[in-house]
N, C-alpha and C positions, 0 to 999 in steps of 0.2 A: 617453557624452560625449570616452572618451578618443579614440576614433577620430575624432570630430568636431573636436578639437585637432589630433590628426596631420596630417589633410589639410587644415582652415586654415591651419597652419603652413608644411606644404609648398607651398600655393598661394602664399603671401606671399614665401616663396624664393624661388621661381621667378617673381614679380611682380621682386622688388628684384635677382637675378640677371641677368634678360633686361632691365633698364631702360633699357640703352644701344641696344640694338635697338628699343625702343619708341618712337613717335614721337607728340607732339600730345598729343589728350586720352585717348588709349590708356594714359600713364604714369600716369597720375592713376584711371581706369578700373579698370584690372588688379588694383592692392591692395584696393578697391572691391568689387568681386566675389571675390576670395578671401577678405575677411571675411564675406560674406553666404552661404560656400556652405552653413553650417547649415540655411539658407531651402530647400535644394533637397528638401528630403523633404518638405515641405507644399505646395508647389508645382511637382514636377519638370519639367513642362511649360513652365511660365513662364520659368524658369531655366534650359531649356534655350534659348531664344530670347536671354536675356542673355547665356549665355555662349556661344555661336557666333563673336561679333564677336571674342573674346578668341582662338578658337582660328585666327583669319583672319590673326594676326600671325605666325602661322609660330612662335613659340616661346613661346607659352603655351597648354599641353596640359591641364593639372590640372584647370582649371572647367568645361571639354568634356566630360571623362571622368567626373567626378563626379557629373555632369547627366544623361548616357545611362546610368549606371548607377543612379541615382535613377528615372528613367523604368523600364529592366528591371525594378528591383526592385518597381514599384509598380502599372504598368500590365498588365493583366490583357490587352488585345488586341496579339497580335504585330504587326498590319499598324503600330500608331503604334509600337514599337519598332524595328521594321526601317525605318520611315520616320526616326525618330530616327537612328539607326546609319548611315542612308544620307546623312543631311545633314552628321553629322559625318565620315563617308568624302570626302565632295565640298569641304568647306569646308579642311578640312587637306590634301587633295591639292594644289588650285588655289593657286600663289605669287603671292596677292595683293599683295604687297607690291614681288614681283619680275617682274612680267608682261611688261615690255618686255625684260628683258635675261636671261629664263630660254632657256637652251638648249633643251630640250626633246627631250634624245637618249636614247637606249634605256635605258641607266645610269641617267640622273635621273629618267624616268619609273616606270621597275620599283622603285628606292628609294622612289618616291613612292609610288606603289599598294601596297606594301609598308607602309610607316608609318602611311596612312592607314586601311589595313585594319586594322593593330593597332587603333590607336586605336579603330576602330567596334566592332570584334570582342570585345577582351577586355573591356572595361566591360560591354556587355551580355550576353555571356555570364555574367558573374560576378554581373549585376544578376536574369538569369532563374534562376539557380542558388540564390541566395538566398531569393529570391521562392518556386523550390519547395520550398527548405529550409524557410520558413517554415508554408507550406500543409502540408507533410508532420506537422512539429510540431503543429499546429493537430488536423489529422485525428488523429494518435497522441491527444494531448491527450482529446481527443472520445470516441478508443475505449478509452482508460482510464479517464473517467467513465461510458461505458454499461458497462462492465466490472464496475465497481465499484458501480454502479446492480444490475444483475445479480446479483452477490455479494449485495447487501443484500437485493435481492428474494429470492433462493433462501432468504437465512436466515431473513427473516420468514414465509417460506412452510412450512419446516420446523419453524420455532416453532408454528405453526398445527397443524399437522400434529401436532405433538406434544400441544399443548392437545387437540386432537381427540380423538386415540388416548386420551388421560388420560381425559376426559369420556366416552368412550367405557365403557373398563376401568371408570368407578369407577360408572357407572350401571347396566352388566351386572351387576358385582360384588352392589353394593346392592340392586338390586331382586331377583334371587335370593335372597339369604341375608337379607334384610327380608320376603320370603314365607315362608320358611321359618319364620324368626322368629316371625312373626304365627302361623302354624298352632299352633309349640309353646305358644305366649302363651294361646291357646284351649284347649289342652290341658291345661295348669299351670290356666287357671280354670276348667275342669270336671272336675279332678280331685278324685273320690270318698274317696283312701283316702291315707293318709303315703305309700305306696313306691310311688304314680302318681304323686304330686305328686313325689318325689325325683326319679324317673324321667325327667318331665318337664323340670323345673327344670334336671339334669344334660345333658338333649339340647340344650335353651336355651343352657346357659354353653358346650357344644362349639359350636354354631352360632355362637355369638358368637366365639370364640375364631377360627373358621375364617374368618369374614366378616373379621376385624381384620388375619390372616393375606393373604388373598386381597387386599385393599385396598392391602397393604404391596408385593405382587408385583405389581401393578398402578402404582403409583409407579414399583416400581424396575426397569418393562419388562420384567419376567421374568412373560411371562403363563404362563399353563397350557397344558398340550399333549394330545396323547393319552393319557398317563401318568398325568393326573387325571381322563379322562374315566370311567374304574371308579367314582370316588369320588364322582363326579357325579351318576352312573346310580344307585348303591346310594342315594347320600341319598334319591332320587325314586324310590325302588320302591315306593311307594303307589300311582302312577299311570302307571308304565312296565310295558306287558305283555309286548312284545318288544323285542328289541337285537341288531342286526346291527351289529356291528364289527370291519373287516376294512380298515383306513386303508392300510395298507403302509409307507415309508419318505416323509414328505413332510417341506419345511423349518417351521423353527419360527414363520412366518409364519401358511403354511395351518394346521397344527395350531391355533394359538391362535384362528384364525378359525373353524374347524369348533366349537371347546370353546364359543365366546360363543353360536354359532347353537344350539347344542344346549341350553347355560344359558339364553338367552333365551325357548327355544321352551319349557320347561319349567315357567318362571317365568309366562310367559303363560297356559299352562294351569291353574297353580293360581288364577292370579288372575280369570280370565275364563270358564274352564268349569272348578271344581271338580267331582271327582267324573268325569270323561273319563278315559277309557283312551288312553295313548302307544303310538307304535311309533317307534324310534329306530334310524333308520339312516346310519353311517359308511363309506363302502367305496369303494374305488376302480375306477374304471372306465378304462383307458387311462392317459393323461397327465391324469385330471381327479379331482378327489376330489369324490364326490356325498355332502351331508348333508342330511338328513329327519327335520324332526321333525313327525308326525302324530298329530293326536287325534282320537276321535271326537265325535259328539255327546256333550255331558253328559247327566244323566239329569234337570236341571231346565234352564229357560231358560237361556243364555248371552249374553254380551256380546262381538261381536267384539273384538279388539285394535285400536284407533284406527290407522290406516293410514298415518296421519302424527306419531304419535309417535316420541319419541328412541330408543326401541327398535329397531324394525322399520327406520328411517331410518340409524341405526349400523350394524346389520347391511348394508345393501345397500350401505353408504360402505364397508364392510371387501369386500366381494367384488370391488366395482368396482376398489378400491386395488391388489386382485390381481391384476385381468385377468377375475375372474370371474364371476355373473351371480345372483341371488338374486332369489328372489318369494315373497310371501307372499298368504294370500287362503283363502276357506273352498272346503272341499273335498265332491264331490255327496254325501258320505253324513250330510251337517250338521257335519261338524267344524272343522276350521281346520288347514293345512299350513305349514309353512315349508320351503322348498327352496333348495339352493344348490349349486353346481357350481362347484371353485376349482381354474384350471389346476396341475398338478404340473409344475415345470421341468425339462425331463431336462437340458440344458446344467448342471445344478447336481449332476446324480447322483442324483435321484430321480425319473426317468422311466422306470425299468423296472417291472415289474408284481411283484409277489411271489410268489414260487415258491410255485405248487400241492404242497400234500404229495403225498410219491410220484412227482413230475415231475421232483424237479432234476437 
């Protein structure tokens, strides 16, 4: 509004200052055009046609310059801007009021060309610059909005991944410990003497405390790794026949995934193949970690783990998140196998093979 007020005031001052050179109807038209200048933004082309006659007086410049600026600032077609600028240049160059006695000398023509060029080029250039700045500001606003949406989307995805991680960890931890607790409860129910009863009760209490500790670690995102594997395998010594642990150095995320795969494999054996014997392998091969949990056929008929269950699906998701692979299914000997290959990033200092004893 302040800019419009200044433009209107300048046009009125110009009309009043040059009224002695205005004749006839132009004396009254000039102030009316000056007052109507704010309308040029709504209809710049129509206002340009209204302002050109005032420019023909040779002394009124502001209305035509403001109209040309409005055309350049609002019109996307360069041809129309050029046509408007050409019209301003022609109308301002021709001495309409003094056509009969104009000398058309070289100095007069040169000055006329310079003046008409200035009146046509300056408003058009300023209008184009203003439109370019407005378009740039709009694009920057769109870019900022897009970045904000991307930031929100990334935050939402991070929240979803954290929820999925927590759900998988809680599922794996609870399923494993509940299966162990269930076995201890069975032993507690069949205890024949008080000594056996106390032993089973003590083991049950220890399992409960361990389960609570593992759940707290899962919530704190402090998952178990290779250091906790011996404890996990020791608790499953009743079903594990052979163990091959040679993991080398691996990132915490790879260690945690390997631990969960072994844990889920042992849990599935207890739930779906009671009495079967298992073989566990966690071994480095080049820049990858091989994790294998294989059990032979159980003494009695067994139920194959549901491939659509949350446990195997969660393990597949863990392996994929690390860029690895995970497979599960029946083995040729009638048992069941879980196998995963997890990449170990060399760029983080974990890619070297562990030294072989005697070859350091």
